All heavy atoms as an XYZ file, in Angstrom:
913
protein
N      38.964    -59.091     28.422
C      38.455    -60.448     28.442
C      39.062    -61.229     27.275
O      39.224    -60.708     26.177
C      36.946    -60.432     28.330
C      36.338    -61.792     28.419
S      34.619    -61.620     28.914
C      34.249    -63.267     29.304
N      39.377    -62.463     27.540
C      39.995    -63.311     26.518
C      38.983    -63.652     25.424
O      37.811    -63.918     25.694
C      40.508    -64.586     27.155
N      39.466    -63.626     24.194
C      38.615    -63.978     23.057
C      38.986    -65.317     22.448
O      38.255    -65.839     21.616
C      38.694    -62.882     21.997
C      38.135    -61.561     22.469
C      38.218    -60.479     21.420
O      38.635    -60.767     20.280
O      37.864    -59.331     21.739
N      40.157    -65.850     22.859
C      40.588    -67.115     22.255
C      41.392    -67.943     23.250
O      42.027    -67.409     24.160
C      41.435    -66.839     21.010
O      42.599    -66.124     21.359
N      41.333    -69.252     23.044
C      42.096    -70.189     23.882
C      42.672    -71.279     22.990
O      42.038    -71.709     22.022
C      41.224    -70.803     24.998
C      42.086    -71.678     25.931
C      40.071    -71.618     24.415
C      41.363    -72.107     27.209
N      43.882    -71.690     23.309
C      44.467    -72.854     22.654
C      44.712    -73.905     23.733
O      45.244    -73.604     24.802
C      45.753    -72.520     21.873
C      46.856    -71.983     22.766
C      46.241    -73.729     21.089
N      44.245    -75.109     23.454
C      44.404    -76.238     24.369
C      45.472    -77.158     23.794
O      45.294    -77.713     22.709
C      43.076    -77.002     24.544
C      43.266    -78.199     25.468
C      41.987    -76.073     25.083
N      46.581    -77.277     24.511
C      47.656    -78.181     24.100
C      47.399    -79.530     24.756
O      47.292    -79.605     25.982
C      49.017    -77.646     24.533
C      49.391    -76.254     24.036
C      50.724    -75.823     24.635
C      49.455    -76.230     22.518
N      47.291    -80.570     23.947
C      47.078    -81.913     24.487
C      48.336    -82.728     24.224
O      48.698    -82.987     23.075
C      45.839    -82.572     23.866
C      44.606    -81.739     24.261
C      45.695    -84.021     24.330
C      43.304    -82.237     23.712
N      48.983    -83.130     25.329
C      50.247    -83.858     25.227
C      50.140    -85.295     25.734
O      51.146    -85.991     25.786
C      51.332    -83.120     26.023
O      51.010    -83.095     27.398
N      48.943    -85.698     26.105
C      48.758    -87.045     26.670
C      48.043    -87.952     25.668
O      47.237    -87.483     24.868
C      47.932    -86.969     27.959
C      48.545    -86.092     29.030
C      49.882    -86.593     29.486
C      50.414    -85.686     30.593
N      51.773    -85.945     30.932
N      48.275    -89.272     25.753
C      47.642    -90.209     24.813
C      46.127    -90.268     25.035
O      45.616    -89.806     26.061
C      48.318    -91.543     25.148
C      48.798    -91.398     26.547
C      49.132    -89.945     26.735
N      45.405    -90.841     24.092
C      43.939    -90.800     24.146
C      43.303    -91.612     25.267
O      42.225    -91.260     25.737
C      43.505    -91.327     22.777
C      44.675    -92.052     22.230
C      45.883    -91.435     22.852
N      43.915    -92.671     25.726
C      43.238    -93.548     26.676
C      44.183    -93.975     27.792
O      45.390    -93.921     27.645
C      42.659    -94.752     25.940
C      41.792    -94.296     24.782
C      42.225    -94.435     23.471
C      40.575    -93.648     25.005
C      41.463    -93.965     22.416
C      39.809    -93.164     23.961
C      40.258    -93.332     22.665
O      39.505    -92.840     21.625
N      43.585    -94.388     28.922
C      44.375    -94.819     30.069
C      44.462    -93.738     31.122
O      44.586    -94.032     32.309
N      44.419    -92.496     30.710
C      44.353    -91.342     31.600
C      43.331    -90.384     31.002
O      42.990    -90.493     29.832
C      45.717    -90.660     31.777
C      46.356    -90.340     30.425
C      46.652    -91.508     32.611
C      47.679    -89.619     30.520
N      42.840    -89.448     31.789
C      41.712    -88.642     31.314
C      42.082    -87.284     30.732
O      41.207    -86.544     30.296
C      40.716    -88.439     32.446
C      41.266    -87.632     33.601
C      40.299    -87.532     34.768
O      39.492    -88.451     34.976
O      40.363    -86.516     35.473
N      43.358    -86.921     30.696
C      43.741    -85.576     30.269
C      43.275    -85.234     28.851
O      42.730    -84.156     28.613
C      45.261    -85.392     30.373
C      45.742    -85.108     31.769
C      45.954    -86.361     32.605
O      45.557    -87.467     32.186
O      46.534    -86.235     33.694
N      43.492    -86.122     27.885
C      43.102    -85.828     26.512
C      41.587    -85.688     26.398
O      41.086    -84.758     25.744
C      43.611    -86.915     25.567
N      40.867    -86.592     27.040
C      39.402    -86.541     27.059
C      38.940    -85.185     27.602
O      38.101    -84.506     27.002
C      38.886    -87.694     27.931
C      37.395    -87.751     28.078
C      36.611    -88.423     27.147
C      36.771    -87.148     29.156
C      35.236    -88.476     27.291
C      35.392    -87.207     29.301
C      34.625    -87.864     28.372
N      39.500    -84.778     28.725
C      39.105    -83.520     29.365
C      39.500    -82.306     28.527
O      38.730    -81.349     28.400
C      39.727    -83.423     30.750
N      40.668    -82.328     27.932
C      41.122    -81.192     27.135
C      40.271    -80.964     25.902
O      39.917    -79.826     25.571
N      39.918    -82.044     25.219
C      39.075    -81.920     24.028
C      37.702    -81.372     24.390
O      37.155    -80.510     23.709
C      38.950    -83.271     23.326
C      40.220    -83.762     22.622
C      40.099    -85.232     22.245
C      40.508    -82.907     21.393
N      37.154    -81.864     25.484
C      35.826    -81.403     25.883
C      35.860    -79.981     26.447
O      34.903    -79.225     26.281
C      35.189    -82.393     26.839
C      34.595    -83.548     26.020
C      34.785    -84.882     26.628
N      34.294    -85.932     25.743
C      35.068    -86.627     24.908
N      36.351    -86.342     24.813
N      34.570    -87.573     24.147
N      36.947    -79.593     27.111
C      37.088    -78.200     27.549
C      37.070    -77.264     26.346
O      36.368    -76.251     26.352
C      38.379    -77.988     28.331
C      38.678    -76.506     28.610
C      37.756    -75.968     29.700
C      40.124    -76.294     28.946
N      37.823    -77.606     25.331
C      37.867    -76.767     24.128
C      36.478    -76.625     23.518
O      36.049    -75.522     23.165
C      38.835    -77.365     23.105
O      38.898    -76.550     21.957
N      35.782    -77.728     23.408
C      34.429    -77.707     22.854
C      33.497    -76.869     23.738
O      32.738    -76.027     23.240
C      33.898    -79.141     22.718
C      32.496    -79.283     22.137
C      32.439    -78.740     20.717
C      32.063    -80.749     22.168
N      33.555    -77.072     25.041
C      32.670    -76.345     25.962
C      32.934    -74.844     25.930
O      31.985    -74.043     25.974
C      32.849    -76.880     27.381
N      34.197    -74.440     25.862
C      34.532    -73.016     25.814
C      33.918    -72.347     24.595
O      33.428    -71.224     24.664
C      36.055    -72.828     25.802
C      36.748    -73.285     27.066
S      36.510    -72.181     28.454
C      37.626    -70.871     28.039
N      33.921    -73.051     23.479
C      33.399    -72.480     22.246
C      31.875    -72.514     22.221
O      31.235    -71.509     21.912
C      33.975    -73.235     21.045
C      33.647    -72.601     19.731
S      34.601    -73.263     18.374
C      34.902    -74.929     18.869
N      31.302    -73.648     22.562
C      29.846    -73.804     22.480
C      29.135    -72.870     23.462
O      28.082    -72.323     23.158
C      29.448    -75.280     22.730
C      27.948    -75.427     22.880
C      29.963    -76.150     21.604
N      29.731    -72.671     24.631
C      29.110    -71.814     25.640
C      29.298    -70.331     25.340
O      28.705    -69.491     26.009
C      29.686    -72.138     27.021
O      31.058    -71.779     27.059
N      30.149    -70.002     24.377
C      30.369    -68.610     24.023
C      31.357    -67.895     24.920
O      31.481    -66.679     24.864
N      32.093    -68.643     25.742
C      33.097    -68.030     26.619
C      34.196    -67.375     25.786
O      34.704    -66.309     26.130
C      33.683    -69.074     27.590
C      34.855    -68.501     28.380
C      32.600    -69.591     28.523
N      34.562    -68.023     24.685
C      35.555    -67.469     23.753
C      35.003    -67.567     22.337
O      34.138    -68.387     22.046
C      36.908    -68.210     23.838
C      37.564    -68.005     25.186
C      36.743    -69.686     23.527
N      35.526    -66.723     21.480
C      35.114    -66.765     20.077
C      35.881    -67.838     19.298
O      35.372    -68.386     18.335
C      35.362    -65.408     19.425
C      34.476    -64.315     19.962
C      34.766    -62.979     19.326
O      35.412    -62.930     18.265
O      34.346    -61.964     19.910
N      37.113    -68.089     19.732
C      37.974    -69.028     18.999
C      38.580    -70.020     19.989
O      39.207    -69.610     20.969
C      39.084    -68.261     18.285
C      40.014    -69.119     17.474
C      41.078    -68.265     16.796
N      41.991    -69.080     16.019
C      43.188    -68.694     15.643
N      43.626    -67.485     15.943
N      43.962    -69.505     14.947
N      38.389    -71.302     19.714
C      38.964    -72.354     20.542
C      39.714    -73.328     19.638
O      39.145    -73.863     18.690
C      37.861    -73.078     21.311
O      38.418    -74.018     22.198
N      40.964    -73.542     19.966
C      41.844    -74.332     19.115
C      42.509    -75.422     19.940
O      42.873    -75.200     21.093
C      42.935    -73.422     18.505
O      42.287    -72.388     17.763
C      43.885    -74.190     17.622
N      42.681    -76.586     19.346
C      43.410    -77.692     19.975
C      44.660    -77.959     19.153
O      44.603    -78.002     17.915
C      42.543    -78.964     20.030
C      43.375    -80.179     20.434
C      41.371    -78.773     20.978
N      45.785    -78.125     19.842
C      47.014    -78.584     19.184
C      47.449    -79.872     19.875
O      47.657    -79.897     21.090
C      48.138    -77.542     19.240
C      47.692    -76.215     18.624
C      49.380    -78.076     18.494
C      48.756    -75.112     18.693
N      47.559    -80.929     19.103
C      48.006    -82.227     19.612
C      49.518    -82.282     19.472
O      50.053    -82.101     18.372
C      47.345    -83.348     18.813
C      45.806    -83.308     18.775
C      45.280    -84.345     17.784
C      45.226    -83.505     20.156
N      50.197    -82.522     20.602
C      51.659    -82.567     20.617
C      52.115    -83.832     21.348
O      51.356    -84.420     22.104
C      52.256    -81.313     21.303
C      51.822    -81.247     22.771
C      51.835    -80.046     20.569
C      52.476    -80.121     23.564
N      53.359    -84.216     21.135
C      53.913    -85.379     21.843
C      53.001    -86.586     21.721
O      52.465    -86.881     20.656
N      52.789    -87.292     22.850
C      51.891    -88.454     22.839
C      50.442    -88.053     22.554
O      49.626    -88.898     22.172
C      51.961    -89.194     24.175
C      53.274    -89.944     24.372
O      53.993    -90.171     23.373
O      53.582    -90.301     25.524
N      50.116    -86.781     22.699
C      48.771    -86.301     22.382
C      48.427    -86.434     20.910
O      47.254    -86.456     20.537
N      49.456    -86.534     20.061
C      49.191    -86.700     18.627
C      48.466    -88.013     18.335
O      47.799    -88.130     17.314
C      50.493    -86.653     17.804
O      51.373    -87.698     18.247
C      51.190    -85.309     17.953
N      48.563    -88.979     19.253
C      47.890    -90.274     19.048
C      46.373    -90.116     19.047
O      45.660    -90.989     18.551
C      48.339    -91.264     20.122
C      49.849    -91.517     20.181
C      50.189    -92.418     21.366
C      50.359    -92.096     18.882
N      45.860    -89.002     19.587
C      44.423    -88.737     19.550
C      43.917    -88.526     18.134
O      42.722    -88.640     17.887
C      44.088    -87.509     20.402
C      44.222    -87.788     21.872
O      43.333    -88.363     22.475
N      45.357    -87.393     22.464
N      44.802    -88.207     17.201
C      44.397    -87.934     15.815
C      44.280    -89.194     14.967
O      43.774    -89.136     13.849
C      45.405    -86.986     15.158
N      44.710    -90.329     15.488
C      44.720    -91.571     14.702
C      43.294    -92.049     14.469
O      42.528    -92.256     15.413
C      45.549    -92.659     15.427
C      45.443    -93.987     14.693
C      46.993    -92.209     15.557
N      42.939    -92.224     13.228
C      41.566    -92.573     12.869
C      41.204    -94.001     13.280
O      40.045    -94.295     13.549
C      41.324    -92.327     11.362
C      41.974    -93.398     10.503
C      39.840    -92.217     11.058
N      42.168    -94.899     13.363
C      41.881    -96.317     13.619
C      41.814    -96.684     15.095
O      41.737    -97.860     15.428
C      42.924    -97.186     12.920
O      44.211    -96.900     13.426
N      41.794    -95.709     15.996
C      41.705    -96.044     17.428
C      40.342    -96.672     17.720
O      39.337    -96.309     17.119
C      41.940    -94.810     18.291
C      41.013    -93.651     17.989
C      41.390    -92.405     18.749
O      41.091    -92.294     19.924
N      42.058    -91.465     18.073
N      40.329    -97.647     18.667
C      39.103    -98.382     18.971
C      38.900    -98.439     20.486
O      39.289    -99.402     21.135
C      39.170    -99.790     18.388
C      37.895   -100.571     18.657
O      36.881    -99.973     19.096
O      37.906   -101.799     18.443
N      38.281    -97.411     21.070
C      38.097    -97.387     22.521
C      37.042    -98.366     23.025
O      36.952    -98.601     24.226
C      37.676    -95.942     22.787
C      37.011    -95.517     21.521
C      37.764    -96.215     20.425
N      36.260    -98.950     22.129
C      35.253    -99.934     22.560
C      35.915   -101.119     23.263
O      35.333   -101.712     24.176
C      34.439   -100.438     21.369
C      33.513    -99.359     20.824
O      33.216    -98.397     21.557
O      33.112    -99.482     19.655
N      37.119   -101.463     22.850
C      37.820   -102.603     23.436
C      38.084   -102.406     24.923
O      38.182   -103.378     25.671
C      39.131   -102.838     22.687
N      38.190   -101.152     25.380
C      38.436   -100.883     26.800
C      37.268   -100.141     27.448
O      37.378    -99.646     28.569
C      39.746   -100.100     27.000
C      39.736    -98.799     26.184
C      40.945   -100.970     26.647
C      40.914    -97.897     26.455
N      36.168   -100.012     26.717
C      34.963    -99.400     27.274
C      35.080    -97.909     27.544
O      34.483    -97.400     28.489
N      35.846    -97.196     26.715
C      36.025    -95.753     26.902
C      35.303    -94.989     25.793
O      35.147    -95.489     24.688
C      37.522    -95.397     26.839
C      38.374    -96.054     27.906
S      38.019    -95.446     29.559
C      38.518    -93.754     29.422
N      34.885    -93.741     26.085
C      34.307    -92.917     25.017
C      35.395    -92.541     24.011
O      36.572    -92.468     24.350
C      33.778    -91.686     25.757
C      34.443    -91.682     27.073
C      34.876    -93.075     27.377
N      34.984    -92.302     22.791
C      35.921    -92.029     21.710
C      36.368    -90.574     21.689
O      35.539    -89.664     21.683
C      35.264    -92.365     20.368
O      36.077    -91.928     19.313
N      37.674    -90.359     21.631
C      38.183    -89.008     21.440
C      38.031    -88.559     19.994
O      38.034    -87.365     19.718
C      39.634    -88.914     21.900
C      39.720    -88.876     23.410
O      38.716    -88.732     24.104
N      40.927    -89.016     23.923
N      37.883    -89.502     19.069
C      37.621    -89.141     17.674
C      36.283    -88.408     17.587
O      36.149    -87.428     16.858
C      37.630    -90.386     16.758
C      37.132    -90.045     15.361
C      39.026    -90.984     16.695
N      35.313    -88.854     18.355
C      34.008    -88.171     18.361
C      34.159    -86.733     18.859
O      33.528    -85.818     18.331
C      33.012    -88.930     19.235
C      32.593    -90.258     18.643
C      31.699    -91.055     19.580
O      31.212    -90.489     20.592
O      31.488    -92.246     19.307
N      34.974    -86.512     19.866
C      35.190    -85.159     20.382
C      35.866    -84.287     19.328
O      35.518    -83.112     19.168
C      36.025    -85.203     21.660
N      36.828    -84.843     18.616
C      37.498    -84.094     17.548
C      36.505    -83.746     16.448
O      36.490    -82.628     15.933
C      38.696    -84.898     17.004
C      39.812    -84.938     18.062
C      39.205    -84.314     15.694
C      40.972    -85.845     17.722
N      35.628    -84.675     16.107
C      34.603    -84.423     15.089
C      33.613    -83.358     15.572
O      33.221    -82.477     14.811
C      33.867    -85.741     14.757
O      34.836    -86.692     14.303
C      32.816    -85.528     13.685
N      33.247    -83.420     16.847
C      32.345    -82.407     17.407
C      32.977    -81.021     17.334
O      32.301    -80.037     17.011
C      31.997    -82.731     18.862
C      31.082    -83.937     18.990
O      30.478    -84.355     17.978
O      30.981    -84.466     20.115
N      34.257    -80.927     17.642
C      34.949    -79.636     17.546
C      34.885    -79.092     16.128
O      34.651    -77.901     15.916
C      36.412    -79.783     17.969
C      36.692    -79.715     19.456
C      38.100    -80.194     19.750
C      36.507    -78.296     19.954
N      35.078    -79.956     15.174
C      35.006    -79.540     13.772
C      33.600    -79.067     13.425
O      33.438    -78.072     12.718
C      35.421    -80.697     12.867
C      35.496    -80.279     11.414
O      36.162    -79.258     11.122
O      34.880    -80.951     10.572
N      32.582    -79.752     13.931
C      31.188    -79.360     13.666
C      30.906    -77.937     14.142
O      30.069    -77.241     13.574
C      30.217    -80.329     14.333
C      30.207    -81.700     13.672
O      30.699    -81.830     12.529
O      29.717    -82.651     14.313
N      31.598    -77.511     15.215
C      31.404    -76.168     15.751
C      32.507    -75.209     15.289
O      32.728    -74.173     15.907
C      31.330    -76.219     17.281
C      30.025    -76.764     17.780
C      29.894    -78.109     18.082
C      28.922    -75.933     17.917
C      28.691    -78.620     18.531
C      27.714    -76.438     18.359
C      27.592    -77.784     18.666
N      33.194    -75.599     14.215
C      34.229    -74.778     13.589
C      35.426    -74.529     14.493
O      36.089    -73.497     14.391
C      33.643    -73.462     13.070
C      32.552    -73.701     12.030
C      31.955    -72.434     11.460
O      32.398    -71.333     11.833
O      31.050    -72.572     10.624
N      35.706    -75.482     15.381
C      36.935    -75.423     16.149
C      38.098    -75.849     15.256
O      37.912    -76.547     14.262
N      39.269    -75.411     15.617
C      40.462    -75.756     14.845
C      41.222    -76.848     15.591
O      41.433    -76.735     16.795
C      41.344    -74.527     14.688
C      40.642    -73.369     14.004
C      41.424    -72.081     14.179
O      42.448    -71.927     13.502
O      40.995    -71.261     15.015
N      41.638    -77.881     14.878
C      42.398    -78.981     15.472
C      43.656    -79.188     14.648
O      43.576    -79.476     13.443
C      41.585    -80.283     15.528
C      40.248    -80.052     16.219
C      42.362    -81.368     16.264
C      39.095    -80.063     15.281
N      44.800    -79.044     15.302
C      46.091    -79.218     14.652
C      46.853    -80.357     15.315
O      46.672    -80.629     16.496
C      46.930    -77.938     14.761
C      46.298    -76.749     14.088
C      45.526    -75.841     14.810
C      46.469    -76.526     12.726
C      44.931    -74.752     14.194
C      45.889    -75.432     12.096
C      45.125    -74.547     12.839
O      44.539    -73.470     12.228
N      47.714    -80.994     14.554
C      48.563    -82.069     15.056
C      49.988    -81.804     14.591
O      50.212    -81.559     13.394
C      48.064    -83.411     14.506
S      49.041    -84.832     15.016
N      50.930    -81.827     15.516
C      52.333    -81.632     15.141
C      52.816    -82.908     14.449
O      52.969    -83.959     15.084
C      53.195    -81.263     16.358
C      54.667    -81.192     15.967
C      52.730    -79.938     16.951
N      53.024    -82.788     13.163
C      53.283    -83.953     12.322
C      54.548    -84.704     12.720
O      54.551    -85.935     12.770
C      53.369    -83.531     10.848
C      53.491    -84.697      9.913
C      53.297    -84.302      8.456
O      53.257    -83.091      8.147
O      53.175    -85.219      7.638
N      55.628    -83.984     13.030
C      56.868    -84.697     13.361
C      56.721    -85.528     14.635
O      57.328    -86.590     14.754
C      58.077    -83.754     13.435
C      57.946    -82.598     14.378
C      57.639    -81.280     13.677
O      56.728    -81.230     12.819
O      58.302    -80.282     13.999
N      55.907    -85.077     15.589
C      55.685    -85.852     16.809
C      54.912    -87.136     16.506
O      55.228    -88.202     17.031
C      54.920    -85.029     17.846
C      55.763    -83.924     18.469
O      56.938    -83.779     18.073
O      55.237    -83.193     19.335
N      53.883    -87.033     15.652
C      53.104    -88.215     15.289
C      53.946    -89.204     14.481
O      53.945    -90.407     14.764
C      51.861    -87.822     14.489
C      50.984    -88.984     14.016
C      50.432    -89.763     15.209
C      49.857    -88.477     13.125
N      54.688    -88.703     13.486
C      55.507    -89.588     12.634
C      56.599    -90.288     13.442
O      56.942    -91.431     13.162
C      56.114    -88.813     11.468
C      55.101    -88.123     10.577
C      54.184    -89.088      9.841
N      53.196    -88.329      9.073
C      51.894    -88.543      9.119
N      51.397    -89.503      9.862
N      51.064    -87.815      8.412
N      57.134    -89.600     14.436
C      58.154    -90.192     15.307
C      57.584    -91.392     16.064
O      58.281    -92.367     16.308
C      58.648    -89.127     16.291
C      59.687    -89.599     17.277
C      60.077    -88.479     18.217
O      60.646    -87.479     17.751
O      59.785    -88.601     19.425
N      56.301    -91.334     16.401
C      55.677    -92.406     17.188
C      55.116    -93.529     16.326
O      55.206    -94.690     16.690
C      54.576    -91.811     18.070
C      55.144    -91.087     19.272
C      54.191    -90.073     19.837
N      54.787    -89.420     20.990
C      55.712    -88.462     20.910
N      56.132    -88.019     19.743
N      56.233    -87.936     22.006
N      54.497    -93.190     15.183
C      53.801    -94.209     14.395
C      54.191    -94.263     12.923
O      53.690    -95.116     12.199
C      52.275    -93.973     14.481
C      51.644    -94.135     15.856
C      50.164    -93.788     15.791
C      51.849    -95.535     16.387
N      55.014    -93.363     12.444
C      55.311    -93.340     11.014
C      54.099    -92.827     10.254
O      53.336    -92.015     10.760
N      53.924    -93.316      9.044
C      52.782    -92.893      8.232
C      51.526    -93.606      8.714
O      51.499    -94.833      8.786
C      53.028    -93.218      6.758
C      54.111    -92.391      6.120
C      53.741    -90.912      6.018
O      52.565    -90.587      5.756
O      54.646    -90.080      6.217
N      50.496    -92.848      9.052
C      49.237    -93.421      9.525
C      48.118    -92.428      9.223
O      48.347    -91.212      9.210
C      49.303    -93.752     11.037
C      48.117    -94.616     11.435
C      49.391    -92.494     11.875
C      48.331    -95.372     12.729
N      46.927    -92.961      8.975
C      45.788    -92.107      8.646
C      45.292    -91.375      9.893
O      45.167    -91.972     10.964
C      44.665    -92.953      8.058
C      43.489    -92.133      7.591
C      42.374    -92.989      6.991
O      42.507    -94.234      6.968
O      41.378    -92.402      6.565
N      44.993    -90.086      9.718
C      44.476    -89.287     10.831
C      43.040    -88.864     10.532
O      42.579    -88.910      9.396
C      45.354    -88.050     11.114
C      46.748    -88.464     11.514
C      45.367    -87.106      9.947
N      42.337    -88.444     11.571
C      40.961    -87.969     11.449
C      40.947    -86.824     10.438
O      41.811    -85.938     10.471
C      40.431    -87.511     12.825
C      39.017    -86.978     12.706
C      40.510    -88.662     13.823
N      39.949    -86.834      9.561
C      39.904    -85.933      8.417
C      39.997    -84.462      8.706
O      40.567    -83.709      7.921
N      39.473    -83.993      9.812
C      39.467    -82.561     10.076
C      40.711    -82.070     10.811
O      40.819    -80.887     11.119
C      38.212    -82.174     10.852
C      38.052    -82.968     12.143
O      38.516    -84.091     12.252
N      37.401    -82.367     13.111
N      41.633    -82.944     11.104
C      42.863    -82.561     11.796
C      43.876    -82.053     10.764
O      44.157    -82.717      9.776
C      43.465    -83.760     12.566
C      44.817    -83.397     13.153
C      42.501    -84.215     13.658
N      44.387    -80.859     11.026
C      45.367    -80.256     10.125
C      46.778    -80.531     10.647
O      47.078    -80.228     11.802
C      45.139    -78.751     10.033
C      43.752    -78.384      9.515
C      43.534    -76.896      9.548
O      44.292    -76.144      8.940
N      42.512    -76.454     10.264
N      47.616    -81.068      9.804
C      48.998    -81.355     10.195
C      49.832    -80.084     10.069
O      49.727    -79.364      9.071
C      49.579    -82.463      9.309
C      48.764    -83.749      9.339
S      48.560    -84.450     10.990
C      50.096    -85.309     11.139
N      50.645    -79.818     11.100
C      51.524    -78.645     11.105
C      52.886    -79.048     11.659
O      53.010    -80.064     12.336
C      50.945    -77.484     11.953
C      49.655    -76.958     11.354
C      50.728    -77.912     13.400
N      53.881    -78.226     11.386
C      55.190    -78.456     12.002
C      55.274    -77.604     13.278
O      54.383    -76.804     13.568
C      56.323    -78.160     11.024
C      56.326    -76.713     10.558
O      55.894    -75.805     11.263
N      56.799    -76.481      9.345
N      56.371    -77.770     14.037
C      56.483    -77.043     15.311
C      56.553    -75.531     15.121
O      56.039    -74.780     15.946
C      57.682    -77.546     16.111
C      57.268    -78.576     17.119
C      57.541    -79.914     17.094
C      56.480    -78.352     18.296
N      56.960    -80.533     18.183
C      56.304    -79.598     18.935
C      55.890    -77.224     18.861
C      55.574    -79.743     20.118
C      55.159    -77.366     20.044
C      55.021    -78.616     20.654
N      57.148    -75.055     14.038
C      57.197    -73.602     13.803
C      55.787    -73.039     13.673
O      55.467    -72.000     14.267
C      58.018    -73.285     12.547
C      59.501    -73.515     12.746
O      59.956    -73.538     13.911
O      60.207    -73.685     11.728
N      54.933    -73.721     12.911
C      53.549    -73.260     12.740
C      52.775    -73.398     14.061
O      51.972    -72.522     14.398
C      52.856    -74.052     11.624
C      51.418    -73.667     11.409
C      51.248    -72.226     10.900
N      49.837    -71.887     10.831
C      49.278    -70.809     11.413
N      50.045    -69.931     12.052
N      47.987    -70.587     11.323
N      53.021    -74.466     14.805
C      52.344    -74.635     16.094
C      52.678    -73.472     17.032
O      51.790    -72.943     17.713
C      52.737    -75.968     16.722
N      53.927    -73.045     17.047
C      54.316    -71.909     17.902
C      53.603    -70.628     17.460
O      53.177    -69.823     18.287
C      55.828    -71.719     17.871
C      56.587    -72.777     18.628
C      58.104    -72.496     18.619
N      58.821    -73.629     19.128
C      59.351    -74.600     18.367
N      59.274    -74.521     17.051
N      59.981    -75.615     18.919
N      53.463    -70.433     16.140
C      52.742    -69.256     15.635
C      51.275    -69.290     16.082
O      50.720    -68.266     16.480
C      52.804    -69.219     14.103
C      54.164    -68.921     13.540
C      54.219    -69.069     12.026
O      53.168    -69.291     11.374
O      55.332    -68.973     11.489
N      50.656    -70.462     15.985
C      49.248    -70.608     16.380
C      49.094    -70.284     17.870
O      48.163    -69.577     18.268
C      48.736    -72.026     16.062
C      48.711    -72.242     14.546
C      47.351    -72.265     16.675
C      48.555    -73.698     14.130
N      50.005    -70.774     18.680
C      49.945    -70.497     20.123
C      50.004    -68.989     20.379
O      49.239    -68.454     21.168
C      51.075    -71.244     20.855
C      50.832    -72.755     20.781
C      51.190    -70.771     22.299
C      52.020    -73.602     21.183
N      50.894    -68.292     19.668
C      51.035    -66.843     19.855
C      49.789    -66.070     19.439
O      49.561    -64.953     19.908
C      52.236    -66.329     19.050
C      53.568    -66.754     19.619
C      54.707    -66.246     18.750
C      56.029    -66.765     19.253
N      57.148    -66.380     18.358
N      48.956    -66.653     18.569
C      47.747    -65.983     18.081
C      46.614    -65.979     19.112
O      45.605    -65.324     18.901
C      47.236    -66.679     16.809
C      48.169    -66.587     15.632
C      47.765    -67.491     14.481
O      46.736    -68.208     14.591
O      48.476    -67.484     13.467
N      46.755    -66.732     20.200
C      45.671    -66.888     21.175
C      45.935    -66.098     22.460
O      47.081    -65.867     22.833
C      45.490    -68.378     21.502
C      44.909    -69.156     20.360
N      45.637    -69.476     19.244
C      43.664    -69.640     20.161
C      44.869    -70.148     18.402
N      43.658    -70.259     18.932
N      44.839    -65.730     23.137
C      44.941    -64.990     24.396
C      45.294    -65.902     25.572
O      45.990    -65.481     26.492
C      43.601    -64.301     24.707
C      43.209    -63.295     23.640
O      44.105    -62.604     23.106
O      42.000    -63.204     23.332
N      44.746    -67.121     25.580
C      44.950    -68.063     26.684
C      45.530    -69.365     26.155
O      45.211    -69.783     25.041
C      43.625    -68.375     27.384
C      42.845    -67.209     27.978
C      41.464    -67.680     28.444
C      43.616    -66.591     29.124
N      46.352    -70.010     26.996
C      46.916    -71.314     26.665
C      46.770    -72.207     27.889
O      47.065    -71.786     29.010
C      48.419    -71.223     26.293
C      48.983    -72.609     25.971
C      48.635    -70.265     25.135
N      46.300    -73.426     27.672
C      46.253    -74.395     28.757
C      46.750    -75.730     28.225
O      46.712    -75.980     27.019
C      44.830    -74.522     29.355
O      44.896    -75.348     30.520
C      43.854    -75.106     28.358
N      47.229    -76.561     29.128
C      47.830    -77.835     28.716
C      47.168    -78.997     29.445
O      46.929    -78.930     30.651
C      49.335    -77.832     29.038
O      49.934    -76.710     28.400
C      50.002    -79.103     28.540
N      46.890    -80.025     28.693
C      46.359    -81.270     29.250
C      47.265    -82.411     28.882
O      47.860    -82.432     27.854
C      44.953    -81.551     28.708
C      43.904    -80.717     29.366
C      43.663    -79.430     28.927
C      43.172    -81.206     30.428
C      42.690    -78.652     29.519
C      42.196    -80.434     31.031
C      41.954    -79.148     30.569
């Protein structure tokens, strides 16, 4: 039986539901006890989910920042591939519990898990 899952989120925070669903899947897997370790890695356009200044109220959507904070409350791990984020936005403030990593470290984290899924 799998003890860990890593959720790769490659889609932006709003306009489509993949990032919303991926963050909540990670949280649900951990909170329900299905796995002992649930980790999220934000890659590509998914790195935009880490931006602290996002304002989903303008489009009437729930906040992905809240989901990231909830994951942290349950000791989930949230990583963001820094070069992907910097390529899109340059220097910008990210949610406090998100750990910045490079692609080499992201690949190591992926190898540490039993299951991998992509949103």
